[in-house]
N, C-alpha and C positions, 0 to 999 in steps of 0.2 A: 648639630641637632637643632639649633635655633629655638630652644625652649623659651628663651627670654626675649624673643623678637617683639618689638613694640613696647617693652618695659624699660623703665629708667631706674638706675641705682645711684646712690651717693656713697662713695667709699672714702673714709678718712684714713690717713696714714698709708697712702697708696705708694709711697716711695720705697718701702722695704718690708720685709717680713710677710706676715699674714695679709696685710692690706694690699701689698703688691700682688700676691698670689690670687687674692679675690678679684682684683682688677683684671688680671689676665684671664681667669676662668670666666668671669662675666662677659668679657669681650668675645671669648670663643663661643659663648652661647648667644651672641648677637644682641646683647643688652646695650642700650645707649647709657653712658654714664658720665658722672662728674667726679673727678678724683681730686683729692687735696692732700697736702702734706704740710708739716710744720717746719719752718726754717728759723733757726735761732742765729741771730746775728750778734756778734760782740762789738761793742762800741768803745 
């Protein structure tokens, strides 16, 4: 449907759960986006 063509979105937590589903949905609607996720490293 491309309802979001030409729009930009910022999605945090896009590696799992709701954030991941939002990223997929926005991509299907042709939005350009920036996705991010938090990575915890143990030292």
